[in-house]
TILUM-481870 format. One record per atom (N, C-alpha, C): z, y, x; atom name; residue number from 1. Coordinates in steps of 0.02 Angstrom, whole numbers, plus 50000, padded with zeros to 5 digits. Example, Ala and Ser with C-alpha at 12.3 -4.5 7.8 and 13.67 -1.06 7.14 Angstrom:
node c3 = 50390&c2 = 49716&c1 = 50660&name = N&resi = 1
node c3 = 50390&c2 = 49775&c1 = 50615&name = CA&resi = 1
node c3 = 50390&c2 = 49835&c1 = 50660&name = C&resi = 1
node c3 = 50354&c2 = 49888&c1 = 50642&name = N&resi = 2
node c3 = 50357&c2 = 49947&c1 = 50684&name = CA&resi = 2
node c3 = 50394&c2 = 50002&c1 = 50645&name = C&resi = 2
//
This chain:
node c3 = 50871&c2 = 48579&c1 = 48702&name = N&resi = 1
node c3 = 50842&c2 = 48660&c1 = 48721&name = CA&resi = 1
node c3 = 50774&c2 = 48666&c1 = 48810&name = C&resi = 1
node c3 = 50725&c2 = 48693&c1 = 48788&name = N&resi = 2
node c3 = 50694&c2 = 48682&c1 = 48839&name = CA&resi = 2
node c3 = 50691&c2 = 48744&c1 = 48881&name = C&resi = 2
node c3 = 50677&c2 = 48737&c1 = 48925&name = N&resi = 3
node c3 = 50677&c2 = 48786&c1 = 48984&name = CA&resi = 3
node c3 = 50568&c2 = 48834&c1 = 48987&name = C&resi = 3
node c3 = 50610&c2 = 48891&c1 = 48991&name = N&resi = 4
node c3 = 50545&c2 = 48916&c1 = 49000&name = CA&resi = 4
node c3 = 50538&c2 = 48957&c1 = 49056&name = C&resi = 4
node c3 = 50484&c2 = 48938&c1 = 49105&name = N&resi = 5
node c3 = 50455&c2 = 48961&c1 = 49151&name = CA&resi = 5
node c3 = 50398&c2 = 49022&c1 = 49153&name = C&resi = 5
node c3 = 50432&c2 = 49077&c1 = 49168&name = N&resi = 6
node c3 = 50397&c2 = 49123&c1 = 49158&name = CA&resi = 6
node c3 = 50356&c2 = 49148&c1 = 49240&name = C&resi = 6
node c3 = 50363&c2 = 49092&c1 = 49288&name = N&resi = 7
node c3 = 50288&c2 = 49097&c1 = 49334&name = CA&resi = 7
node c3 = 50355&c2 = 49140&c1 = 49404&name = C&resi = 7
node c3 = 50334&c2 = 49140&c1 = 49464&name = N&resi = 8
node c3 = 50388&c2 = 49141&c1 = 49506&name = CA&resi = 8
node c3 = 50401&c2 = 49211&c1 = 49486&name = C&resi = 8
node c3 = 50463&c2 = 49226&c1 = 49533&name = N&resi = 9
node c3 = 50518&c2 = 49276&c1 = 49529&name = CA&resi = 9
node c3 = 50482&c2 = 49380&c1 = 49548&name = C&resi = 9
node c3 = 50476&c2 = 49396&c1 = 49520&name = N&resi = 10
node c3 = 50426&c2 = 49480&c1 = 49534&name = CA&resi = 10
node c3 = 50499&c2 = 49512&c1 = 49583&name = C&resi = 10
node c3 = 50434&c2 = 49533&c1 = 49648&name = N&resi = 11
node c3 = 50490&c2 = 49568&c1 = 49687&name = CA&resi = 11
node c3 = 50503&c2 = 49636&c1 = 49662&name = C&resi = 11
node c3 = 50569&c2 = 49650&c1 = 49685&name = N&resi = 12
node c3 = 50569&c2 = 49710&c1 = 49661&name = CA&resi = 12
node c3 = 50561&c2 = 49800&c1 = 49717&name = C&resi = 12
node c3 = 50530&c2 = 49852&c1 = 49659&name = N&resi = 13
node c3 = 50552&c2 = 49904&c1 = 49709&name = CA&resi = 13
node c3 = 50471&c2 = 49905&c1 = 49729&name = C&resi = 13
node c3 = 50423&c2 = 49876&c1 = 49671&name = N&resi = 14
node c3 = 50357&c2 = 49886&c1 = 49678&name = CA&resi = 14
node c3 = 50303&c2 = 49931&c1 = 49666&name = C&resi = 14
node c3 = 50309&c2 = 50010&c1 = 49696&name = N&resi = 15
node c3 = 50287&c2 = 50069&c1 = 49642&name = CA&resi = 15
node c3 = 50210&c2 = 50076&c1 = 49674&name = C&resi = 15
node c3 = 50155&c2 = 50076&c1 = 49620&name = N&resi = 16
node c3 = 50107&c2 = 50097&c1 = 49646&name = CA&resi = 16
node c3 = 50105&c2 = 50148&c1 = 49659&name = C&resi = 16
node c3 = 50080&c2 = 50180&c1 = 49699&name = N&resi = 17
node c3 = 50049&c2 = 50269&c1 = 49724&name = CA&resi = 17
node c3 = 49978&c2 = 50294&c1 = 49701&name = C&resi = 17
node c3 = 49927&c2 = 50324&c1 = 49665&name = N&resi = 18
node c3 = 49877&c2 = 50306&c1 = 49655&name = CA&resi = 18
node c3 = 49866&c2 = 50402&c1 = 49744&name = C&resi = 18
node c3 = 49822&c2 = 50388&c1 = 49769&name = N&resi = 19
node c3 = 49848&c2 = 50415&c1 = 49837&name = CA&resi = 19
node c3 = 49769&c2 = 50463&c1 = 49838&name = C&resi = 19
node c3 = 49762&c2 = 50484&c1 = 49882&name = N&resi = 20
node c3 = 49690&c2 = 50512&c1 = 49904&name = CA&resi = 20
node c3 = 49660&c2 = 50506&c1 = 50001&name = C&resi = 20
node c3 = 49640&c2 = 50503&c1 = 50005&name = N&resi = 21
node c3 = 49634&c2 = 50474&c1 = 50077&name = CA&resi = 21
node c3 = 49606&c2 = 50551&c1 = 50085&name = C&resi = 21
node c3 = 49616&c2 = 50621&c1 = 50128&name = N&resi = 22
node c3 = 49613&c2 = 50663&c1 = 50158&name = CA&resi = 22
node c3 = 49577&c2 = 50674&c1 = 50225&name = C&resi = 22
node c3 = 49592&c2 = 50615&c1 = 50280&name = N&resi = 23
node c3 = 49588&c2 = 50603&c1 = 50357&name = CA&resi = 23
node c3 = 49589&c2 = 50549&c1 = 50363&name = C&resi = 23
node c3 = 49541&c2 = 50523&c1 = 50427&name = N&resi = 24
node c3 = 49519&c2 = 50444&c1 = 50455&name = CA&resi = 24
node c3 = 49537&c2 = 50469&c1 = 50525&name = C&resi = 24
node c3 = 49566&c2 = 50450&c1 = 50582&name = N&resi = 25
node c3 = 49528&c2 = 50436&c1 = 50648&name = CA&resi = 25
node c3 = 49551&c2 = 50380&c1 = 50668&name = C&resi = 25
node c3 = 49494&c2 = 50380&c1 = 50739&name = N&resi = 26
node c3 = 49502&c2 = 50342&c1 = 50771&name = CA&resi = 26
node c3 = 49531&c2 = 50344&c1 = 50830&name = C&resi = 26
node c3 = 49593&c2 = 50329&c1 = 50841&name = N&resi = 27
node c3 = 49617&c2 = 50334&c1 = 50911&name = CA&resi = 27
node c3 = 49572&c2 = 50310&c1 = 50960&name = C&resi = 27
node c3 = 49573&c2 = 50240&c1 = 50948&name = N&resi = 28
node c3 = 49567&c2 = 50179&c1 = 50986&name = CA&resi = 28
node c3 = 49503&c2 = 50141&c1 = 50932&name = C&resi = 28
node c3 = 49493&c2 = 50100&c1 = 50962&name = N&resi = 29
node c3 = 49441&c2 = 50050&c1 = 50927&name = CA&resi = 29
node c3 = 49459&c2 = 50017&c1 = 50864&name = C&resi = 29
node c3 = 49528&c2 = 49978&c1 = 50909&name = N&resi = 30
node c3 = 49541&c2 = 49926&c1 = 50820&name = CA&resi = 30
node c3 = 49563&c2 = 49977&c1 = 50792&name = C&resi = 30
node c3 = 49608&c2 = 50041&c1 = 50823&name = N&resi = 31
node c3 = 49660&c2 = 50053&c1 = 50765&name = CA&resi = 31
node c3 = 49645&c2 = 50127&c1 = 50732&name = C&resi = 31
node c3 = 49657&c2 = 50139&c1 = 50683&name = N&resi = 32
node c3 = 49638&c2 = 50193&c1 = 50639&name = CA&resi = 32
node c3 = 49695&c2 = 50250&c1 = 50602&name = C&resi = 32
node c3 = 49684&c2 = 50304&c1 = 50595&name = N&resi = 33
node c3 = 49759&c2 = 50335&c1 = 50580&name = CA&resi = 33
node c3 = 49724&c2 = 50347&c1 = 50503&name = C&resi = 33
node c3 = 49756&c2 = 50346&c1 = 50459&name = N&resi = 34
node c3 = 49717&c2 = 50364&c1 = 50402&name = CA&resi = 34
node c3 = 49766&c2 = 50416&c1 = 50362&name = C&resi = 34
node c3 = 49768&c2 = 50480&c1 = 50347&name = N&resi = 35
node c3 = 49811&c2 = 50525&c1 = 50325&name = CA&resi = 35
node c3 = 49799&c2 = 50535&c1 = 50251&name = C&resi = 35
node c3 = 49844&c2 = 50513&c1 = 50204&name = N&resi = 36
node c3 = 49839&c2 = 50520&c1 = 50139&name = CA&resi = 36
node c3 = 49889&c2 = 50574&c1 = 50066&name = C&resi = 36
node c3 = 49869&c2 = 50599&c1 = 50031&name = N&resi = 37
node c3 = 49891&c2 = 50671&c1 = 50006&name = CA&resi = 37
node c3 = 49899&c2 = 50650&c1 = 49910&name = C&resi = 37
node c3 = 49943&c2 = 50658&c1 = 49892&name = N&resi = 38
node c3 = 49964&c2 = 50622&c1 = 49843&name = CA&resi = 38
node c3 = 50038&c2 = 50669&c1 = 49803&name = C&resi = 38
node c3 = 50014&c2 = 50703&c1 = 49728&name = N&resi = 39
node c3 = 50090&c2 = 50691&c1 = 49729&name = CA&resi = 39
node c3 = 50172&c2 = 50649&c1 = 49740&name = C&resi = 39
node c3 = 50141&c2 = 50568&c1 = 49691&name = N&resi = 40
node c3 = 50174&c2 = 50513&c1 = 49702&name = CA&resi = 40
node c3 = 50189&c2 = 50483&c1 = 49760&name = C&resi = 40
node c3 = 50179&c2 = 50533&c1 = 49802&name = N&resi = 41
node c3 = 50218&c2 = 50523&c1 = 49889&name = CA&resi = 41
node c3 = 50291&c2 = 50541&c1 = 49895&name = C&resi = 41
node c3 = 50296&c2 = 50608&c1 = 49847&name = N&resi = 42
node c3 = 50397&c2 = 50622&c1 = 49849&name = CA&resi = 42
node c3 = 50413&c2 = 50555&c1 = 49827&name = C&resi = 42
node c3 = 50400&c2 = 50510&c1 = 49763&name = N&resi = 43
node c3 = 50459&c2 = 50454&c1 = 49756&name = CA&resi = 43
node c3 = 50447&c2 = 50418&c1 = 49791&name = C&resi = 43
node c3 = 50389&c2 = 50422&c1 = 49871&name = N&resi = 44
node c3 = 50390&c2 = 50347&c1 = 49910&name = CA&resi = 44
node c3 = 50439&c2 = 50340&c1 = 49978&name = C&resi = 44
node c3 = 50470&c2 = 50290&c1 = 49963&name = N&resi = 45
node c3 = 50497&c2 = 50279&c1 = 50012&name = CA&resi = 45
node c3 = 50498&c2 = 50238&c1 = 50057&name = C&resi = 45
node c3 = 50475&c2 = 50249&c1 = 50141&name = N&resi = 46
node c3 = 50443&c2 = 50196&c1 = 50190&name = CA&resi = 46
node c3 = 50471&c2 = 50150&c1 = 50190&name = C&resi = 46
node c3 = 50476&c2 = 50104&c1 = 50243&name = N&resi = 47
node c3 = 50521&c2 = 50016&c1 = 50240&name = CA&resi = 47
node c3 = 50534&c2 = 50012&c1 = 50271&name = C&resi = 47
node c3 = 50584&c2 = 49990&c1 = 50290&name = N&resi = 48
node c3 = 50621&c2 = 49980&c1 = 50374&name = CA&resi = 48
node c3 = 50577&c2 = 49990&c1 = 50439&name = C&resi = 48
node c3 = 50581&c2 = 49998&c1 = 50462&name = N&resi = 49
node c3 = 50587&c2 = 50022&c1 = 50538&name = CA&resi = 49
node c3 = 50496&c2 = 49952&c1 = 50570&name = C&resi = 49
node c3 = 50443&c2 = 49944&c1 = 50592&name = N&resi = 50
node c3 = 50435&c2 = 49901&c1 = 50579&name = CA&resi = 50
node c3 = 50375&c2 = 49881&c1 = 50518&name = C&resi = 50
node c3 = 50418&c2 = 49883&c1 = 50469&name = N&resi = 51
node c3 = 50369&c2 = 49877&c1 = 50411&name = CA&resi = 51
node c3 = 50307&c2 = 49913&c1 = 50374&name = C&resi = 51
node c3 = 50289&c2 = 49868&c1 = 50328&name = N&resi = 52
node c3 = 50211&c2 = 49884&c1 = 50290&name = CA&resi = 52
node c3 = 50211&c2 = 49908&c1 = 50237&name = C&resi = 52
node c3 = 50142&c2 = 49900&c1 = 50232&name = N&resi = 53
node c3 = 50124&c2 = 49932&c1 = 50171&name = CA&resi = 53
node c3 = 50073&c2 = 49913&c1 = 50144&name = C&resi = 53
node c3 = 50057&c2 = 49891&c1 = 50080&name = N&resi = 54
node c3 = 50003&c2 = 49856&c1 = 50087&name = CA&resi = 54
node c3 = 49919&c2 = 49920&c1 = 50035&name = C&resi = 54
node c3 = 49881&c2 = 49935&c1 = 50040&name = N&resi = 55
node c3 = 49834&c2 = 50011&c1 = 50025&name = CA&resi = 55
node c3 = 49784&c2 = 49950&c1 = 49994&name = C&resi = 55
node c3 = 49757&c2 = 49977&c1 = 49935&name = N&resi = 56
node c3 = 49697&c2 = 49933&c1 = 49877&name = CA&resi = 56
node c3 = 49629&c2 = 49985&c1 = 49897&name = C&resi = 56
node c3 = 49563&c2 = 50001&c1 = 49954&name = N&resi = 57
node c3 = 49534&c2 = 50050&c1 = 49937&name = CA&resi = 57
node c3 = 49500&c2 = 50017&c1 = 49887&name = C&resi = 57
node c3 = 49449&c2 = 50067&c1 = 49828&name = N&resi = 58
node c3 = 49423&c2 = 50055&c1 = 49780&name = CA&resi = 58
node c3 = 49354&c2 = 50066&c1 = 49837&name = C&resi = 58
node c3 = 49327&c2 = 49988&c1 = 49822&name = N&resi = 59
node c3 = 49253&c2 = 49963&c1 = 49858&name = CA&resi = 59
node c3 = 49188&c2 = 49970&c1 = 49804&name = C&resi = 59
node c3 = 49185&c2 = 49976&c1 = 49718&name = N&resi = 60
node c3 = 49113&c2 = 50003&c1 = 49709&name = CA&resi = 60
node c3 = 49139&c2 = 49927&c1 = 49683&name = C&resi = 60
node c3 = 49123&c2 = 49877&c1 = 49699&name = N&resi = 61
node c3 = 49139&c2 = 49801&c1 = 49687&name = CA&resi = 61
node c3 = 49180&c2 = 49786&c1 = 49641&name = C&resi = 61
node c3 = 49215&c2 = 49715&c1 = 49633&name = N&resi = 62
node c3 = 49256&c2 = 49682&c1 = 49557&name = CA&resi = 62
node c3 = 49314&c2 = 49682&c1 = 49617&name = C&resi = 62
node c3 = 49309&c2 = 49675&c1 = 49653&name = N&resi = 63
node c3 = 49393&c2 = 49712&c1 = 49697&name = CA&resi = 63
node c3 = 49405&c2 = 49747&c1 = 49758&name = C&resi = 63
node c3 = 49460&c2 = 49769&c1 = 49734&name = N&resi = 64
node c3 = 49458&c2 = 49830&c1 = 49791&name = CA&resi = 64
node c3 = 49468&c2 = 49787&c1 = 49887&name = C&resi = 64
node c3 = 49435&c2 = 49822&c1 = 49913&name = N&resi = 65
node c3 = 49467&c2 = 49816&c1 = 49968&name = CA&resi = 65
node c3 = 49542&c2 = 49827&c1 = 50010&name = C&resi = 65
node c3 = 49583&c2 = 49761&c1 = 50029&name = N&resi = 66
node c3 = 49655&c2 = 49777&c1 = 50005&name = CA&resi = 66
node c3 = 49662&c2 = 49781&c1 = 50090&name = C&resi = 66
node c3 = 49698&c2 = 49833&c1 = 50160&name = N&resi = 67
node c3 = 49708&c2 = 49812&c1 = 50205&name = CA&resi = 67
node c3 = 49807&c2 = 49827&c1 = 50195&name = C&resi = 67
node c3 = 49826&c2 = 49829&c1 = 50249&name = N&resi = 68
node c3 = 49902&c2 = 49815&c1 = 50275&name = CA&resi = 68
node c3 = 49916&c2 = 49886&c1 = 50326&name = C&resi = 68
node c3 = 49973&c2 = 49909&c1 = 50338&name = N&resi = 69
node c3 = 49943&c2 = 49982&c1 = 50362&name = CA&resi = 69
node c3 = 50046&c2 = 49998&c1 = 50392&name = C&resi = 69
node c3 = 50044&c2 = 50022&c1 = 50439&name = N&resi = 70
node c3 = 50141&c2 = 50017&c1 = 50462&name = CA&resi = 70
node c3 = 50123&c2 = 50129&c1 = 50471&name = C&resi = 70
node c3 = 50167&c2 = 50119&c1 = 50412&name = N&resi = 71
node c3 = 50152&c2 = 50220&c1 = 50383&name = CA&resi = 71
node c3 = 50215&c2 = 50219&c1 = 50462&name = C&resi = 71
node c3 = 50169&c2 = 50284&c1 = 50480&name = N&resi = 72
node c3 = 50216&c2 = 50325&c1 = 50537&name = CA&resi = 72
node c3 = 50224&c2 = 50410&c1 = 50482&name = C&resi = 72
node c3 = 50280&c2 = 50465&c1 = 50533&name = N&resi = 73
node c3 = 50292&c2 = 50516&c1 = 50450&name = CA&resi = 73
node c3 = 50263&c2 = 50584&c1 = 50520&name = C&resi = 73
//
């Protein structure tokens, strides 16, 4: 019997959320505060304190622009 390798294990709990940017503010030159809205936020569970989320912004190119943010309420 042969073993089939299906690749690396998938992370659990990664659900994509389709959101709209409703506001962007620059509290300092290196910090951007982004306010998002969308129906799927009702299902969003923020990560542990100090955790982060990855956000893909449509950029009009071949790939979306990826950024890492720390959620705040």
